[in-house]
C-alpha positions in Angstrom: 79.8 97.0 69.6 83.2 95.0 67.9 84.3 92.8 70.4 88.0 94.1 70.4 86.2 97.4 71.7 84.0 95.5 74.4 87.3 93.9 75.9 89.1 97.1 75.9 86.3 98.3 78.2 86.6 95.5 80.6 90.4 95.8 80.9 90.1 99.7 81.6 87.1 99.5 84.2 89.6 96.6 86.1 92.3 98.4 85.7 90.3 101.5 87.3 89.1 99.8 90.2 93.0 97.5 90.8 94.4 101.3 91.0 91.9 102.6 93.7 91.8 99.4 95.5 95.6 98.9 96.1 96.1 102.6 96.4 98.2 103.2 93.3 95.9 106.5 92.6 99.7 108.6 93.7 101.4 106.6 90.9 98.3 106.4 87.9 97.8 110.6 88.3 101.8 111.3 87.9 101.6 109.1 84.8 98.8 111.2 83.5 100.2 114.7 84.4 103.3 113.6 82.8 101.4 112.3 79.2 99.2 115.1 79.6 101.7 118.0 80.0 104.2 116.3 77.6 101.2 116.3 74.7 100.5 120.0 75.4 104.4 121.0 75.1 105.3 119.1 72.1 102.6 121.1 70.3 105.0 123.7 70.4 108.0 121.7 68.8 109.3 123.0 65.1 107.0 120.8 62.8 109.9 120.4 60.2 111.7 118.5 62.6 112.9 114.7 61.2 111.9 112.0 63.1 115.0 111.3 65.0 115.3 114.9 66.2 111.8 114.8 67.0 112.0 111.7 69.1 115.2 113.1 71.1 113.3 116.4 71.7 110.6 114.5 72.9 112.6 112.8 75.1 113.7 116.2 76.2 110.4 117.7 77.0 109.7 114.3 79.2 112.7 114.6 81.4 111.9 118.1 82.1 108.2 117.7 82.7 109.4 114.8 85.4 112.3 117.1 86.5 109.9 119.9 87.5 107.3 117.4 88.8 110.1 116.0 90.9 111.2 119.1 91.9 108.0 121.0 93.1 107.0 117.8 95.0 110.4 118.0 96.7 110.4 121.5 97.5 106.9 121.3 98.9 107.9 118.0 101.0 111.0 119.9 102.5 109.1 122.9 103.2 106.4 120.5 105.0 109.7 119.0 107.2 111.0 122.3 107.8 110.8 124.0 111.2 108.8 126.8 109.6 106.5 124.6 107.8 104.0 122.4 108.6 105.2 120.8 112.2 105.4 124.8 113.1 101.8 124.7 112.3 100.5 121.8 114.2 102.8 122.9 117.3 100.8 125.9 117.2 97.5 124.5 116.7 98.0 122.6 119.6 99.0 125.6 122.0 96.0 127.5 120.9 93.8 124.1 122.0 95.7 124.8 125.2 94.3 128.1 125.6 91.1 127.2 124.6 90.8 124.2 127.3 91.1 126.6 129.8 88.4 129.1 128.4 85.8 126.4 127.5 83.7 124.4 129.3 85.0 120.9 130.9 82.9 118.8 128.6 83.9 120.7 125.4 87.5 120.9 126.4 88.0 117.1 127.2 87.5 116.8 123.2 90.2 118.9 122.6 93.6 117.0 121.7 96.5 118.2 124.0 99.5 117.2 122.0 100.9 117.1 118.1 100.5 113.4 117.9 96.7 113.8 119.3 96.2 116.3 117.2 97.4 113.9 114.2 95.2 111.1 115.6 92.2 113.1 115.3 92.9 114.6 111.9 93.1 111.1 110.5 89.7 110.0 112.5 88.4 113.0 110.3 89.8 112.2 107.3 89.2 108.6 107.0 91.6 105.8 107.4 92.4 106.2 103.8 94.4 109.5 104.3 97.3 107.3 105.7 97.7 104.8 102.4 97.9 108.1 100.0 100.0 110.1 102.2 103.9 110.0 101.0 104.7 110.2 105.0 105.2 107.5 107.2 106.7 103.8 106.9 105.2 103.7 103.1 106.4 106.9 101.8 109.3 105.5 99.8 107.0 102.8 98.2 104.6 105.5 97.6 107.6 108.0 95.9 108.8 104.9 93.7 105.4 104.6 92.6 104.9 107.7 91.5 108.6 108.0 89.7 107.6 104.8 87.9 104.1 106.2 86.8 105.7 109.3 85.6 108.6 107.5 83.4 105.6 105.2 82.2 103.7 108.7 81.4 106.3 110.1 79.5 106.8 106.9 77.6 103.3 106.7 76.5 103.9 110.3 75.3 106.7 109.2 73.3 105.0 106.5 72.1 101.7 108.7 71.1 103.2 110.3 68.2 105.0 107.0 66.9 101.2 105.4 66.3 100.4 104.3 62.9 96.8 104.5 61.3 97.1 100.4 60.8 97.4 98.8 64.0 95.6 95.6 65.1 91.8 97.0 66.3 92.7 95.7 69.7 95.3 98.2 70.0 93.6 100.6 68.4 90.7 99.9 70.8 93.4 100.4 74.2 94.7 103.5 72.7 91.6 105.3 72.5 90.7 104.2 75.9 93.9 106.4 77.1 93.2 109.3 74.8 89.9 109.3 76.5 90.9 109.2 79.8 94.0 111.8 79.8 91.7 113.8 78.2 89.1 113.9 81.3 92.0 113.9 83.5 93.4 117.2 81.9 90.3 118.8 82.0 89.2 117.5 85.5 92.5 118.1 87.1 93.1 121.7 85.8 89.8 122.7 86.7 90.6 121.6 90.4 93.7 123.8 90.1 91.5 126.9 89.0 89.1 126.0 92.0 92.4 125.8 94.5 94.0 128.8 92.7 90.8 130.8 93.3 90.6 129.5 96.8 94.4 130.7 97.9 93.6 134.2 96.1 90.7 135.1 98.4 92.5 133.5 101.8 95.5 135.8 100.7 93.3 138.7 100.2 91.6 137.8 103.9 95.1 136.9 105.7 97.4 139.7 103.9 94.9 142.7 103.5 92.0 142.4 105.0 93.0 141.5 108.7 96.4 143.7 108.5 93.9 146.9 108.2 92.2 146.1 111.1 95.8 145.6 112.9 95.5 141.7 113.1 98.6 140.0 112.0 97.7 136.3 111.8 101.1 134.1 112.6 102.6 131.8 109.9 99.9 133.5 107.2 102.1 132.3 104.4 102.2 128.9 105.7 98.3 128.9 106.0 98.0 130.5 102.3 100.3 127.6 101.1 98.6 124.7 103.0 95.2 126.3 101.5 96.4 125.8 97.8 98.4 122.2 98.3 95.0 120.5 100.5 92.4 122.5 97.9 93.3 120.2 95.2 91.4 117.4 97.3 87.6 118.1 96.7 85.5 119.6 99.5 87.8 117.7 102.4 91.1 119.6 101.7 88.9 123.2 101.9 87.9 121.7 105.3 91.3 121.2 106.5 92.4 124.7 105.9 89.2 126.0 107.3 89.8 124.9 110.1 93.2 125.2 111.0 92.9 129.2 110.1 89.8 129.2 112.7 92.1 127.8 115.6 94.6 130.0 114.6 92.7 133.1 114.5 90.9 132.0 117.6 94.3 132.0 119.3 94.6 135.7 118.7 91.6 137.0 120.0 88.0 135.0 120.0 86.7 138.2 117.5 89.2 137.3 115.1 88.2 133.7 115.5 84.7 134.4 114.6 85.7 136.8 111.9 87.7 134.3 110.2 85.2 131.8 110.8 82.3 134.3 109.1 84.6 135.0 106.4 85.3 131.5 105.4 81.6 130.1 105.5 80.9 133.2 103.1 83.5 132.8 100.8 84.0 128.7 101.1 80.7 127.9 101.9 79.8 127.2 98.1 83.3 125.2 97.3 81.8 121.9 97.2 79.1 122.9 94.6 81.5 125.7 92.9 83.9 122.7 92.7 81.2 120.3 90.9 80.0 123.5 88.7 83.7 124.2 87.4 84.2 120.6 86.9 80.8 120.0 85.4 81.3 122.6 82.9 84.7 121.3 81.5 83.3 117.4 81.3 79.4 118.7 80.5 78.0 117.3 83.5 75.6 118.5 85.7 76.4 119.3 89.8 74.3 116.8 90.8 75.9 114.4 88.7 79.6 114.9 89.9 78.5 115.0 93.5 76.6 112.0 93.2 79.9 110.5 92.0 82.0 111.5 94.4 79.6 110.6 97.3 79.4 107.0 96.1 83.0 106.2 95.6 84.2 107.8 98.9 81.8 105.4 100.0 83.5 102.6 98.3 87.4 103.5 97.9 87.1 106.3 100.8 89.0 109.7 100.3 90.7 107.8 97.3 87.6 107.6 95.9 86.5 110.8 96.7 89.6 112.6 95.1 89.5 110.2 91.7 85.9 110.6 91.5 85.3 113.3 88.9 87.9 112.0 86.9 86.7 108.4 86.9 83.1 110.2 86.4 84.0 112.2 83.5 86.2 109.5 81.5 83.0 106.8 81.6 80.7 109.5 80.4 82.5 110.8 77.6 83.2 106.8 76.9 79.5 106.3 77.1 78.8 109.8 74.6 81.3 108.4 72.3 79.0 104.9 72.3 75.9 107.5 71.3 74.1 106.1 74.3 73.6 109.0 76.4 
């Protein structure tokens, strides 16, 4: 292996560890999203454009991608903070817990939260302390938002520079570009596969909440918010599905014990295999078996917490692609 390639691998792995350790994953994913989407959209630009016009068009595409992603995040955050968003959902969950405390044995009732703050604390403990570090909420919100915005700008600049590459480049520069292309390809495959999984889970949940339950005369409160929550947290492998399912079951128990049991059975039957569905769909995209991805997710979660769990499929797909390129496997 050439020395330049070896050094590029060392720098790439070091950068990946630093991103996870310093909690820069949102910025890295935002930059990769802009990079990948820009390259996808740039394929549809006219082929007969001169160099200046093509560069200007690429700049417009980058700005549109950044504007769309930023607007989507802002709209989601605005909805979460609205009176009909997550705050209202948490209040309903706490109210349901209050009703359950009166019906359950004292030993069980003691572990149920009595306030929204208590519920938040239990969720943090369940998901791990790292959930606070990757969230855009709280005192670190502005800093994380700045990181994400900067990551988008860097990703856009890298996408524009992608079309200015020349065949004759120093070996080290070429090796670094190869690492970036391999990482972007892995991100493209894994993240869009995760979107498919989240969309499937959301569609099944919508059918249950908006069609199946109403057929039996049951209208679950805040069904729309629950569906949006299912899609949003579904982007987190495994853990996100656990959160949405738990909230749906609790809200269902607030309607009646029968509805709670029905929701639990539905979610167990439909979503029990989400862990393995995630690994299977993503594994098909990156040519990895389910046990490989599950092992990677468990290992990185143990080392980096929830951040590692989210990044594991992308990192593993990238590393495996690089190893295959060297002919080791």
